[in-house]
C-alpha positions in Angstrom: 39.1 26.2 42.9 38.0 28.1 46.0 40.3 31.0 45.0 39.2 34.1 43.3 40.7 32.9 40.1 38.8 29.7 40.4 35.6 31.7 40.6 36.4 33.0 37.1 36.4 29.4 35.8 32.9 28.9 37.3 31.7 32.0 35.5 33.3 30.9 32.3 31.6 27.5 32.4 28.3 29.2 33.2 28.6 31.5 30.1 29.5 28.5 27.9 26.6 26.4 29.2 23.9 29.1 28.9 25.3 30.0 25.4 24.9 26.3 24.3 21.4 26.3 25.7 20.5 29.3 23.6 22.1 27.7 20.5 20.0 24.5 21.0 16.9 26.6 21.5 17.6 28.5 18.3 18.0 25.1 16.5 14.6 24.0 17.8 13.0 27.3 16.6 14.7 27.0 13.2 13.3 23.5 12.7 9.8 24.0 14.1 8.3 23.1 10.8 10.9 20.5 9.7 9.4 17.1 9.0 10.9 14.4 11.2 12.7 16.8 13.5 12.7 16.0 17.2 13.0 18.7 19.8 16.3 18.8 21.6 16.9 19.5 25.2 20.1 20.6 27.0 20.9 18.6 30.1 23.2 20.4 32.6 25.0 19.0 35.6 26.7 20.6 38.6 30.4 19.9 38.8 31.1 18.6 42.3 34.7 18.9 43.7 36.3 15.9 45.2 36.4 15.6 48.9 39.9 15.6 50.5 40.9 15.3 54.2 41.9 18.6 55.8 40.8 20.7 52.8 37.8 23.0 52.9 35.3 21.9 50.2 34.6 24.7 47.8 31.0 25.5 46.8 31.5 23.7 43.5 33.3 23.8 40.1 30.4 25.3 38.2 28.2 23.7 35.5 28.8 21.5 32.4 26.7 20.2 29.6 26.1 16.5 30.3 24.1 15.8 27.1 21.9 17.2 24.4 19.0 14.7 24.1 16.3 14.2 21.5 12.8 14.3 23.0 11.6 11.1 21.3 9.3 8.2 22.4 10.5 4.9 21.0 7.1 3.4 21.9 5.2 5.9 19.8 7.8 5.7 17.0 7.3 1.9 16.9 3.5 2.3 16.9 3.6 4.9 14.2 5.5 2.6 11.9 3.1 -0.3 12.5 0.1 1.8 12.0 1.5 3.4 8.8 2.3 -0.1 7.5 -1.4 -1.2 8.0 -2.7 2.1 6.7 -0.8 2.0 3.4 -1.8 -1.7 2.8 -5.5 -1.0 3.0 -5.1 2.3 1.1 -3.5 0.5 -1.8 -6.0 -2.3 -1.7 -8.8 0.2 -1.7 -7.4 1.8 -4.8 -7.4 -1.5 -6.6 -11.0 -2.2 -5.7 -12.1 1.3 -6.7 -10.4 0.8 -10.1 -11.9 -2.6 -10.7 -15.4 -1.1 -9.9 -14.8 1.6 -12.5 -13.8 -1.1 -15.1 -16.9 -3.2 -14.5 -19.2 -0.1 -14.9 -21.8 -1.6 -12.6 -24.5 -0.6 -12.2 -24.7 0.9 -15.7 -26.7 0.8 -18.9 -23.7 -0.7 -20.8 -22.5 -3.2 -18.2 -22.4 -7.0 -18.6 -25.6 -7.5 -16.6 -27.7 -5.4 -19.0 -26.1 -6.8 -22.1 -26.6 -10.4 -20.9 -30.2 -9.6 -20.3 -30.6 -8.0 -23.8 -28.9 -11.1 -25.3 -31.6 -13.4 -23.9 -34.3 -10.9 -24.8 -33.0 -11.1 -28.4 -33.5 -14.9 -28.3 -37.0 -14.3 -27.0 -37.7 -12.1 -30.0 -36.4 -14.7 -32.4 -38.6 -17.3 -30.9 -41.6 -15.1 -31.6 -40.5 -14.2 -35.1 -38.1 -17.0 -36.1 -38.1 -16.1 -39.8 -37.5 -12.4 -39.2 -34.1 -11.2 -40.5 -34.4 -8.1 -38.3 -34.8 -10.2 -35.2 -31.9 -12.4 -36.2 -29.7 -9.4 -37.0 -30.6 -7.9 -33.6 -29.6 -11.2 -31.9 -26.3 -11.3 -33.7 -25.5 -7.7 -32.8 -26.5 -8.2 -29.2 -24.3 -11.2 -29.0 -21.4 -9.4 -30.6 -21.9 -6.4 -28.2 -21.8 -8.8 -25.2 -18.6 -10.4 -26.5 -17.0 -6.9 -27.0 -17.9 -5.6 -23.6 -16.7 -8.7 -21.8 -13.5 -8.8 -23.7 -12.9 -5.1 -23.1 -13.4 -5.5 -19.3 -11.1 -8.5 -19.3 -8.5 -6.5 -21.3 -8.7 -3.6 -18.9 -8.1 -5.9 -16.0 -5.0 -7.3 -17.8 -3.8 -3.7 -18.3 -4.4 -3.1 -14.6 -2.3 -6.1 -13.7 0.5 -4.8 -15.9 0.3 -1.3 -14.2 0.3 -3.0 -10.8 3.5 -4.9 -11.7 5.2 -1.7 -12.8 4.2 -0.1 -9.6 5.6 -3.0 -7.6 9.0 -2.6 -9.5 9.1 1.1 -8.5 8.2 0.2 -4.9 11.0 -2.4 -4.6 13.5 0.1 -6.1 12.3 2.6 -3.5 12.9 0.1 -0.7 16.4 -0.6 -1.9 17.2 3.1 -2.2 15.9 3.8 1.4 18.0 0.9 2.7 21.1 2.3 1.0 20.4 5.7 2.6 19.9 4.1 6.1 23.1 2.1 5.6 25.0 5.4 4.8 23.6 7.0 7.9 24.5 4.0 10.0 28.1 4.4 8.9 28.2 8.0 9.8 26.5 7.5 13.2 28.8 4.6 14.1 31.8 6.8 13.3 30.6 9.7 15.4 29.9 7.4 18.3 33.3 5.9 18.1 34.9 9.3 18.7 32.5 10.1 21.5 30.1 12.4 19.5 26.6 12.2 18.1 24.4 14.0 15.7 20.7 14.2 16.7 19.9 15.5 13.3 21.3 12.3 11.7 19.3 10.2 14.1 16.2 12.1 13.1 16.9 11.6 9.4 17.4 7.9 9.9 14.1 7.6 11.9 12.4 9.4 9.0 13.8 7.0 6.4 12.7 4.0 8.6 9.2 5.6 8.7 9.1 5.9 4.9 10.3 2.3 4.7 7.5 1.2 7.0 4.9 2.6 4.6 6.1 0.1 1.9 6.3 -3.1 3.9 6.4 -4.6 7.4 9.8 -4.0 9.0 11.4 -4.3 12.4 14.3 -2.1 13.3 16.8 -3.2 16.0 19.3 -0.7 17.4 22.7 -2.1 18.1 25.2 -1.0 20.8 27.4 0.8 18.3 24.5 3.0 17.2 23.6 1.3 14.0 20.2 -0.2 13.2 19.5 -3.7 11.8 16.4 -3.8 9.7 14.3 -7.0 9.1 11.8 -6.9 6.3 9.1 -9.6 6.3 11.0 -11.5 9.0 14.3 -11.6 7.0 17.4 -9.5 6.9 17.3 -6.4 4.7 20.0 -4.2 6.3 22.8 -5.1 8.6 25.1 -2.3 9.6 26.4 -0.9 6.3 25.4 -4.0 4.3 22.2 -4.0 2.3 20.5 -7.2 0.9 18.4 -5.7 -1.8 14.9 -7.0 -2.6 13.9 -8.4 -6.0 10.7 -9.5 -7.7 10.4 -13.2 -8.4 7.7 -14.8 -10.6 6.3 -18.2 -9.8 4.9 -20.1 -12.8 1.5 -21.4 -11.9 0.4 -25.0 -12.4 -1.9 -25.8 -15.3 -5.1 -23.7 -15.0 -3.5 -21.4 -12.4 -2.2 -17.9 -12.7 1.4 -17.0 -12.3 2.2 -15.4 -9.0 4.8 -12.9 -7.9 6.7 -12.7 -4.6 9.6 -10.7 -3.1 13.0 -12.2 -2.3 16.0 -10.6 -0.6 19.5 -10.5 -1.8 20.1 -14.0 -0.4 17.3 -15.4 -2.5 15.0 -16.0 0.4 11.3 -15.2 -0.1 10.2 -12.7 2.5 6.8 -12.7 4.1 5.2 -9.3 3.1 2.2 -9.1 5.3 1.4 -5.4 5.2 2.4 -2.1 3.7 1.9 -0.7 0.2 3.9 -3.6 -1.4 1.6 -6.2 0.3 -1.4 -4.3 -1.2 0.2 -4.4 -4.6 1.1 -8.1 -4.3 -2.5 -9.0 -3.2 -3.9 -6.9 -6.0 -1.8 -8.8 -8.6 -2.0 -12.3 -7.1 -5.5 -12.4 -5.8 -7.9 -9.5 -6.4 -7.6 -9.0 -10.1 -7.4 -12.7 -11.0 -10.5 -13.4 -8.9 -12.6 -11.2 -11.1 -10.9 -12.4 -14.3 -11.6 -16.0 -13.2 -15.2 -15.0 -12.5 -15.6 -13.7 -16.0 -13.9 -16.9 -17.4 -16.4 -19.1 -15.6 -19.3 -17.1 -16.7 -18.2 -17.0 -20.4 -17.2 -20.7 -20.4 -20.6 -21.9 -19.1 -22.5 -19.4 -21.3 -20.8 -20.7 -24.4 -21.2 -24.3 -23.3 -24.9 -24.1 -22.6 -25.8 -21.9 -25.6 -23.8 -24.1 -28.0 -25.3 -27.4 -26.6 -28.8 -26.1 -27.3 -27.9 -24.4 -30.6 -26.4 -27.6 -32.0 -29.6 -29.4 -31.4 -31.7 -26.9 -33.3 -32.1 -26.1 -37.0 -31.5 -23.0 -39.0 -33.6 -21.7 -41.9 -31.7 -23.7 -44.4 -31.9 -26.9 -42.4 -28.5 -26.6 -40.9 -27.7 -28.6 -37.8 -24.8 -29.2 -35.3 -23.7 -25.5 -35.6 -22.2 -23.7 -32.6 -23.5 -20.2 -32.0 -20.2 -19.2 -30.3 -16.7 -20.5 -31.1 -16.1 -23.6 -28.9 -14.0 -23.0 -25.8 -12.0 -25.9 -24.4 -10.8 -24.6 -21.1 -12.2 -22.4 -18.4 -8.9 -20.6 -17.8 -8.6 -17.7 -20.3 -12.1 -18.4 -21.7 -12.8 -14.7 -22.3 -9.8 -14.4 -24.6 -11.5 -17.0 -27.0 -15.0 -15.6 -26.6 -16.5 -14.8 -30.0 -19.6 -15.4 -32.1 -19.1 -18.2 -34.7 -17.6 -16.4 -37.8 -20.0 -18.4 -40.0 -22.9 -16.6 -38.4 -21.2 -13.2 -37.7 -19.5 -12.3 -41.0 -22.3 -12.5 -43.6 -26.0 -12.1 -44.1 -26.2 -15.7 -45.2 -24.8 -16.6 -41.8 -28.1 -15.5 -40.2 -29.7 -18.6 -41.7 -27.5 -20.7 -39.4 -29.1 -19.4 -36.3 -30.9 -22.5 -35.0 -34.3 -21.2 -33.9 -36.3 -24.3 -34.8 -36.4 -27.5 -33.0 -37.0 -29.7 -36.1 -35.7 -29.7 -39.6 -39.1 -30.1 -41.2 -40.4 -26.9 -39.5 -37.7 -24.3 -39.8 -40.2 -21.5 -39.1 -40.9 -22.6 -35.5 -39.0 -20.9 -32.6 -39.0 -23.6 -30.0 -35.2 -23.9 -29.9 -34.9 -20.1 -29.7 -37.4 -20.1 -26.8 -35.3 -22.8 -25.0 -32.2 -20.7 -25.5 -34.1 -17.6 -24.1 -35.1 -19.7 -21.0 -31.4 -20.3 -20.3 -31.4 -17.1 -18.3 -33.7 -18.8 -15.7 -31.8 -22.1 -15.4 -29.4 -22.9 -12.5 -26.4 -23.6 -14.6 -23.5 -21.9 -12.7 -21.4 -23.7 -10.0 -22.5 -27.0 -11.3 -21.8 -30.1 -9.3 -22.6 -32.7 -12.0 -22.4 -33.0 -15.8 -25.4 -35.1 -16.5 -26.9 -34.1 -19.9 -30.1 -32.2 -19.6 -30.0 -31.9 -15.9 -29.0 -28.7 -14.1 -26.8 -29.2 -11.1 -25.9 -25.6 -10.5 -26.9 -23.2 -7.7 -27.2 -20.0 -9.7 -28.3 -18.5 -13.0 -26.0 -16.5 -15.2 -27.4 -13.3 -13.7 -27.2 -14.5 -10.2 -23.6 -15.6 -10.6 -22.6 -12.2 -12.1 -24.5 -10.2 -9.6 -22.8 -12.2 -6.8 -19.4 -11.4 -8.4 -20.2 -7.7 -8.4 -21.6 -7.9 -4.9 -18.4 -9.4 -3.7 -16.5 -6.5 -5.3 -18.7 -4.0 -3.5 -18.4 -5.7 -0.1 -14.6 -6.1 -0.4 -14.2 -2.6 -1.6 -16.2 -1.2 1.4 -14.3 -3.4 3.8 -11.0 -2.0 2.4 -12.3 1.5 2.8 -13.4 0.9 6.3 -10.1 -0.6 7.3 -8.3 2.3 5.6 -10.2 4.8 7.6 -9.7 2.9 10.8 -6.0 2.5 10.4 -5.6 6.1 9.3 -7.3 7.2 12.6 -4.9 5.1 14.6 -1.8 6.4 12.7 -3.0 10.0 13.1 -3.5 9.5 16.8 -0.1 8.0 17.3 1.4 10.9 15.4 -0.3 13.4 17.6 1.0 11.6 20.7 4.5 11.6 19.3 4.2 15.3 18.3 3.2 16.1 21.9 6.6 14.6 23.0 9.0 15.6 20.3 7.3 18.5 18.5 8.7 22.0 18.9 6.5 24.4 20.9 7.5 28.0 20.0 6.0 29.3 23.3 8.1 26.9 25.3 11.2 27.7 23.3 10.7 31.4 23.7 10.4 30.8 27.5 13.6 28.8 27.4 15.4 31.5 25.4 14.4 34.1 28.0 15.7 31.8 30.8 19.0 31.2 29.1 19.4 34.9 28.3 18.9 35.9 31.9 21.2 33.2 33.1 23.9 34.3 30.6 23.5 37.9 31.7 23.8 36.9 35.4 26.9 34.9 34.6 28.4 37.9 32.8 27.5 40.1 35.8 29.2 37.6 38.0 32.3 37.8 35.9 32.2 41.6 36.0 31.8 41.6 39.8 34.9 39.3 40.1 36.8 41.7 37.9 35.9 44.6 40.1 36.9 42.7 43.2 40.3 41.9 41.7 40.8 45.5 40.6 40.2 46.6 44.2 42.6 43.9 45.5 45.4 44.9 43.1 45.0 48.6 43.8 45.2 48.0 47.6 48.3 45.8 47.2 49.9 48.2 44.8 49.2 51.1 47.1 
């Protein structure tokens, strides 16, 4: 290769190498704003001739492209996926708490707290004017309004659960679709590697799909020697090479008095542990958050009906009626709100107003002692009762205290979800900036590279031209 013709080969290799460098630079510039694209870099190596005894070693064999690498940090990629998983979990949970707060309308002038207070105020008015039809009509309407608002809130929470379940179905379908796409990319990447080639663009696309998958649930991606990735979701296999084990939703029937719960299983029927990501936020919303506030309403209504009916049955109406429930009797705490209604005998006719038991004795229907006792229920510690002894309060909170505590929990948990969302968002954004510093395309740097490759290409072409002139002189001298 130390001959003049060997120098032509050095020049040819130089031209090809610098041209390839320019092409890669152009690819970087073209994808400067492409999501998920990683900057590529051309690695060149000098071709060293072998040493042989008695032979003068030539300067070299020129240059060759050793690799075209992606500028990618696996550490930052892994941290980005983890931070996105946490971020989307808290974001989804925050959305649920925000929606529940809107449904409860607290604080507000038509919320349960206000209507509950107006209900006891109406009993107070009846105790003052026990024979007044206006006071009795007002009481009946306040009770019916309270029932209507509580049932409306409960119904809206049920509708929210239904919407959350539909959202979960869409998320699971999205996970399965992404797994199929990654499996297809695995197949192509393995094939290219088997013939000694690779596509950085395919690797970028696969990383982008893995990142999208990490937003939905906690995953771990393990790259194999053949170039494929194995994906574990919730600690169990989701994708192995080209084989996908699709996820499904499974419903668990709750024991008596408990809600049904939903979980995620893989294609092998194994329940996976979804600890973070949007799907975890949806699962927690369906299984825990919404049922907690529905259960709180059930407990409030069950105890309110029980205590009001106990006192009301012991009183007397205007026509001497006794042992009449003010509300329809409810037998079980679970689902109490769905059975919450004013006794139809009182609600559906003007004659039913006579059944409102304001008096404490049959011989004095005009007194309001029983109505006053019912009005004082608002001050009694009847919630969270530890005992059932008749006439003895064993609770730790009034109706208002219990309900305000429920709403306070909603506010605290909502603010905590918002705080965690902001915190995890800051971590994710910081990791993305770090990754961008490594793999992002800088147009200034690429323009500098382009100038360097251009000058190197021009110099190699000049080198070839000089060799051509040297050979022309040589041939002319020999021919002369």
